[in-house]
N, C-alpha and C positions, 0 to 999 in steps of 0.2 A: 610288056608290062613291067619287067624288071627295071628297065631304064626309068620308067615313070615313077616307080616306087623309090628308086634311089635318089631321084631328083626332088622328091617330096619328103617322104618319111625319114630317109636316112640323112638327108641334108638338114632337115629341121632338128633332128636329134643332136647332131654335132653342133649346130648353132645354139640350141637351147642349153647345152652343157659345156660351152666353151670355157667358162670359168673353172669348172671341175677339171677339165683336161689340162688347162694351164697350171692349175694348182698341182695336179699329179706330176706333170712334166717337171715343174720346179723342184718338187720333192725328190724325184728320181735322178735328176741330172744337175740341178742348180745348187744343191747344198754341199756338193763335193767338188774339190778342185779338179780341173780338167786332167791334170797329170795323174791323179789317183782314181779317175772315174772307172776305168776298166778293172783295176784290181778290187775296187770297192764292190762292184756288181758281181764280179767273179766270187768273191768271198761271201757275198749275200746269197748267191745261188747255192753255193756249197752248204751254207748254214741251213737253207730250206730243205735240201735233200737229206742232210744228216739228222734232222729232227722230224719224226712223223707228225708230231703235234703242230709244228710250224707249217709243215706241208699241208695238213688238213685246213689250217687257218687260211693259207693262201688259196686253196681250192674254194673255201667258203667265200672269200673276197671275189673270186672270179664268178662264182654262181650269183652273188648279189649284184654284180655289175650286169650280168646277163638278164637277171630279173628286172633290173632298172630299164634295160632296153625293151623287154617284153611289156612292162607296164606302160612305158611311153607309147609304144605302138598301139596297144589296146585303147589307151586314152584317145589317141588321134583317130582311130577307126570309128569312134562314136560321133565324130564331127561329120556334118553333111558333105563337106568337100572330099571326104575320103570314102564315100559309099562305093565308088567305082572299084575299090579293092575287092569287094565281095563278088565281082564278076569272075574272079579266079575260080569260083566253084564250077564254072562251065568247062574248065580245062581238065586234063588228065591228073589223077592223084599224084603220080610220080613227079610230074612237072611242077605241081604246086609245092610239094615237099622240097624239091631241088631249088625252087625259087626262094622259098623262105630260108633255106639253109644258106644260100648265097647272101641274102640280106643280112642275116645274123652274123655271118663271117665278116662282112664289111663293118658291121657295128662293133664287132669284137676285135677289130684290128688293133686298137691301142693295147689290148692285153696280148694278142697274138704276137705283136712286135717284141714282147718280152719273153713269151713262151718259147719261141724258136731258138734264140740264143741260150735259153735255159736248158732246152733239150740237148743242144750241142755240148754244153758244158757237162751235163750229166753223162752223156755218152763218153766223152773224153776222160772223165774222172771215174768212170766205172759204176755209176749209180743207175744200173739198168732197170731195176725194179721201180725206182722213182720216175724214170723216164717213161716206162710203160704205163705207170699209173697216171702220169700227167697227160700223155697222149690219149689214153682211154677216157679219162675224166673230161677232157676238152671235147672229144667227139660225142660223148654221152650228153653233155649239157647242151651242145649245139643242136643235136638231133632232137632232144626233148622239147626245146622251145620251138623248133621248126614243126614238130608234130603237133604241138599245142596250137600253133597258129593255123595249121591245116584243119584242126578240129573247129576252131572259131569260125573260119570261113565257110565250112561245109555243114556244121551241125549246131551253129549258134541258135537256130530257130527251134531246136528240139528241146522241150522242157526237161529240166533235171529232176529226177525223182528224189524226193526227200523222205528218208527212212526214219530219221530221228529229228525231233524238234525240241530245242531247249529254249526256255524263256530267257531272253536277254534284255535286261532293263536298259532303257534309253538314258545315257549319261548326259548331263548338261555340260556344255563347254563354255565356261565364262570367257569373257572377252580377253583377259590376260593370258589364257591358255592357248589361244589360237596360234601363236608362233611355235609352241611345242607340238601341236597337232600337225602343223605344216612340216616341221622337220621330220617327224616320225612317219608321215605318210607320203609326202612329196619329195623329201630330201633324205631318204633313208640311207642311201649309199654314202652321201656326203657326211652325214652324222656318224655312220659306222667307221668310215675312213679316218675321221678326225679323232674318234675315240681310240682306234687302234694305234694311230700315230702318237697320240697323247701318252698312252700308257707305255708304248715302246720307247719313246724318247725319255720319259721319266725314269724308266728302269735302266736305260743306257747311262744316264747321268749318274744315278746312284751307284751303278756298277763301276763306272770310271773313277769315281771318288770314294770307293768303298773303304779306303783307309782312313778317311775323315768324314764318314757318313753321318756322324753326330753333329757336324757343323751345320748350323741353320742355313748358311749360304748355299750349301749343296742342295738342300731340299728346295730352296727358293729358285735355284736354277732349273730344277725339275718342274716347278710350277710355271716358270717362264716358258719353258718348252711346251707345256700343256696349253698355255694361253695362245701361243703362236699356232699351235695345231688346230685351234678353233677359229682361226682368222677368216677362213672361207665360210664357216658356218654363220658367223656374224654378218658376212656380206650377203648371203642368201636370205637371211632373216630381214635385213634392211630392204633388200630387193622386193621381198614379199610385202613389206609395209608400204613401199611406194607404189607397187603395182595393184595390190588387192585390198589394202587397208587404209587407203588415203582418206576414206570417208570417216575414219575414226576421229579426225580432228573436230568433227561436229558433235561428237558424243559428249554428254554432260559429265566429263571426268576431269577433275582438277589436276594440276601439274604434280602435286605431291603424290597423288594416287598413281599417276602414270609412272613416276620414278619408282615407286614401290613395286609396281607390276613388273617393270623392267628388271629390277634387282632380283625379284623372286624368280623370274624366268632364267636369268643367268645362274642363280644359285642351283636351280633344278638341273640345268644343263651341265653344270660343273660339279654336281654332287658326287659322281663316281670318283673324280679326281680328288675332291675334298676328303672323302672317306679314305682313299688310298694314301693321301698325304698325312692324314691323322695317324694311320697305321705306321707309316715310315718314321714319323716323329715320336712314336711311342706314347701318343696321347698327351704330351706336354701342352699345357694350355697356352702359354705365351707364344711359342713358336707356331702352334696351330692357328691361333687368331691372326698372327702376322701373315702367315701363308695364305689364309683364306682372303684376307683383306687385299693382299697383293694380287691374287688371282682375279678376284671380282673387279677390282679397280682397273686392272689391265684389260679385261674384256670390255668394260664400259668405255675405256679410253679409245680402244679400237673402233667401237661403235661411233663415238664422237668424231673421230677422224674421218670415217666414211661419210658421215653427215656433211662434214666440212668440205671434203673433196668431191662430193656428189657422186660417189660410187665409181670413181675413176680408178680402175684396177692398176694401171701403170704407176700412178702416184701412190696408190695403196701399198704396193710392194716396196717402194722406196721408204714409206713411212714405217713399214714392218721392220725393215733393216735398221732404220734409225732407232726404233723402239727397242730392238734387240740389243744394240750396242750400248745405248744409254742405260737400259735396265741392268745389263751385265755389270757395267761400271758401278752403278748404285749398289747392287747386291754385294759386289766384292768390297765396296767401301764401307758397308755396314749401315747404310741409311735406307733400308727397304721400307721401314715403317713410315718415315717421313715422306718418302717418295710415293707410297701408296695413298697417303692422306692428300698429298698435292694432286695426284691424278684424279682421285675421287672428287675432290673439291672443284677442280677444273671442269669435270664432267657436269656436276650439279649446276655450276654457274652458267655453263654453256647451255644446258638444257633449259634453265629458267629464263634466260635472256634471248635465246635464239631459236627455241623449238618452234614457236608459232610464226617466226619470221622466215623460216625455211619453207619454201614451196616444194612440196613433195613431187610435183609434176616436173620440176627442173632436175630432179635427181634421177640418175640412171640413164 
């Protein structure tokens, strides 16, 4: 049964989240020069151990990833082709628990591949409490999800007693909010990772240039880092549009309304960064407006690029690199406002002239 589950559920999980793993691998190993890779991660691990707050945040990320695995398997078990998994109820309880533990260990391998060197570094550097906490937390969360799967297989037919009932009004979900609901429910981990990376890079930029932090160009570099942190969020949003929302072309919505909806979605997604940027710029109107325009224009430009290259991730990463270098040159040259207006105008022209000419079935 273990081999069958590995060939089905586990294989499908890695195939469905290949983009996420590629993005994570690039962030972990692709943004640093090869000669500095070991020292970079060694310093990063020591920083995690030295700060209880950062350590808890890392644990939270691990737990979210494991919840992502759990939700994926639960979703797949609702499909008819996976009803055979419930035959596990006929086996011994200990065997069931061990089987699910092995499954989740394999799903957790991308994280375990980093935890093991992290434990070694902690032992060498004398962070014994942090190492003990890391090992204990890893065992606890793996055991918890395995026990939960055991309960689903054996007791899913038992009705749950409801002791309290609270009236919960049904909220309407307008068409333009569907990408937001998709990100919050289906791509929670991706969204969380992007936000963590966005705020981390923004703070790193401000810290590196703390002596000239009042320079608008420094804050704009932080915004650029935040935009690039959302590159894969934009990719999964467009993927959802091509896979699940292709029928939207037939809805009676004009192009101006569609553009307004897209702009509103990007504003809501980027709202935490906008608020943080406003705080860092001390509420000055002109720098604030330039930064917001630069960020939104960048997000919409990446969306346009994905439309054009038809979700080709290999070409997308090349475009991201080109966008980074061009944007850095423009920021340092002091032409961010004009650059933002050009990007936004290009997106609007592309949208008006090519949106209905692009076959969503050919994308992805």
